[in-house]
Steps between C-alpha positions, in 0.01 A plus 500: 500500500352825381714702259676794674460824305617857560170647614583855385625393159192274464274789576675727255474236228126462555475875482594500136147372422266796488166447674187696545420662833179401679315577817320206650212556747271299716290525816641355820329272742409802707351687208804733463615587152846342419722590203861485382715563192613191309673423172461116516180495297452261209226340295443122524203417276242673272221245541440470789650853556775448762772736622760466777728716720727411787536649848799464734423287804647779719253750383258645765222455254553127448213390737254734326574379151534130576164503674325730255224363267551787256774747392559754231807562287551853373757550216627853527542744218818695429378805692419306819852466653394708813209249553749213481731666746209563746393128507866389532547683832443354843339653808271746312145508377553378154151577378513863630376733216435212263167488311352165557210276389384162646513169332405145569543412868526872580863522377630855428533588131736791406356721231700624202752221456617377158327168564314339781414136567254384764591134608352221703772305689567175334831339604793555726850349448821501693769691311815491712489823712171607327149374477356494144147604483280410200172667429213450253416833333121578539523859355751729343540835326782679329593802291775581241747689722865400504590284802736567787801267484754383751849429362838445676364614824334820377197628319507523123268576216403263227646603164307404185626404161416751231337438167840546326585134557155376420428386858156553647441729796568262788754485786839403370562255773224269369526542122732212452346256744311244301288367792394855587401568136303177467330565833399848397375374166298228677346749734384742231383244250298311769347807665192500281450124566533552874249784490250299298548200733436719808201664340344147460599407853733212377806402702831425341464127564146507339631694202774248434253209513259679267783592257587137453129403442481789250784359301390140527205385699427168639787499754523356855646698781815290487539552127456879552784503762720308254453785252548791741736327744808722383315804640468369853126576494305190617147411404290297749160336493375777736602765262313309218193459716497873570492572132230244445289663769536832302387325174836580344614133474314178461596145591438212267565129578853368450708233666389379833528792753663721232233708330591707199454875504368730226426868488127598487389756241518757775847390591607520133362858471692608803834352372439661163492843669821422680676375193377805300650733760832319477506505117409878499790568739736284285404688186562837661841387637608381151354791312852621406630166403517374142388160414861363470574646851185343648609156361852545621384606851278191527784267378745649758252469781433140403878432503524668844213278640661182359825584686311596811297177488827295479640684799181439700502136412852471653387658823139389501491400869623824657304720257162319555537538872554868461205551259264309722608718795425815300170391365369398840528861628132585450396200704757575772421869554128478399358683207 
């Protein structure tokens, strides 16, 4: 039997977790603009870039959002409380007086928010009395303004730690969260790699395959998957053939039905550019580190990875199912 909880006490307990405030918009089946205030937004994955939010099944907008092919999430800045209140009301024209642009699928985009994410609808899940909507981010923009927060049932402002305790200028609610810090570091360090990859028209899956061949050529597709399997990114013969057609990869005879892959000179030059961008970003990020600090950082990350790998090995079945589901997003929604 389901556990019986005091609903009011449960809501109050959840309210002790500070959240950002967002406005989610889409275009309904009849072409009408639809929008509402929500604080259930969260990130799912950096690559592919996935975000989620949840909507009550009793919402009048449920049909519009569950049938939408695109939606936009707007993270509100500290001075946008009136806008949040406007989109939280029922029975009014929520878009009255709001400066708009148009995005993919004709969705309304609100100008002047702290951050804005355009998304293609990817997945929907049942979540009790809510529907969880997952989107793949196709475009985003942001500025450096303080965010509007929701805490214990009311609006709040983010307080930042000062320099007196040696902490960097970031929101206090995230400074001690290891997963958040690692995710931010991953995003910033890999941004130049992603940009170089996109400039050359190389997909994530192609990049992983070429990275393995750059490190040690002469691999079959199965051998490549053995190396990158922990990432959830899967290489296929079709991906390899696409790279062969672009003269970035060549096939040489191997075991029956299992040709070995090598980078062509053109593929090597492309990967050298990508690696150079990554090394330049790493050098900039470590500019203020001494040599002892750099070695210590690497040793600590290696120990962290060793512990994480042990944990993954113990749960490999469930984790691999989730990773495969995430990495199939591009094929599911179309890229």
